[in-house]
N, C-alpha and C positions, 0 to 999 in steps of 0.2 A: 504494499498502497506507501508508505513511504516514500521508494525509486517509479511509483505511476506520478503522486504529485507532484514532486522536484520536478520532473521530467514534466512532465502538465509546463510549471508553470515554469520551464526558461519555455515551452513549444509558447505561450504566452509575446512573453514577452520579446521574446523572437517575431514574433508575427508585427508588434506591437517597432520597434527597432525598425520593422521595412516599409511601414504601415508611414512613419511620422521620419515629415521635413527638416536635414537634416536644422536649420532656423529654429524649431521646437525640439529637438532631443536637450537640451538645458531644463526645459521644463519637464520634458512627459520621466525625467531624473531625480528632479524634486519631488514626484511625485507617489516614485517609486519608493526611496527613502524616506517619505515621509507615513506609507504605509506600511515600508518592512518592518518601519520602528514601533510605529503600531502595532502589525501580523507580534511582534516580536514580546512588546511588552506585553501584550493578550498571550501569551501563553506564554510569557515565565509567574506572571501575577491572579488568572486567574478569575482577573476580576474587569469590565467592557468598560469600567472608572476612573479606578487607574492609568489601564491605558486611552479611555480617550484623553486625558489628562495630558500625560507621556505624550500622542497625537501634536494637542492646539499650542505646549508648548516646545514643538519642534514647528511646528507651522508655522508658529513665529520668530521664533528665526529667522529661518527660512525668509520668512517676511522682511523682517531687517536686516538680510541683506543684500535682499531685492532692492 
């Protein structure tokens, strides 16, 4: 199951990369990083609330850098 999930994730990201014009790759990377942090936080904390707070903090940092 784990291998299938990982393979599917790579396939989805590869498709996104193929469909995204070069000038939007930075935006795509920002979204993927934010979502990766949220997924990681959710898997570690097992709570949606903590994951949501971490995601919001990451989004704020990303916006500050823009």
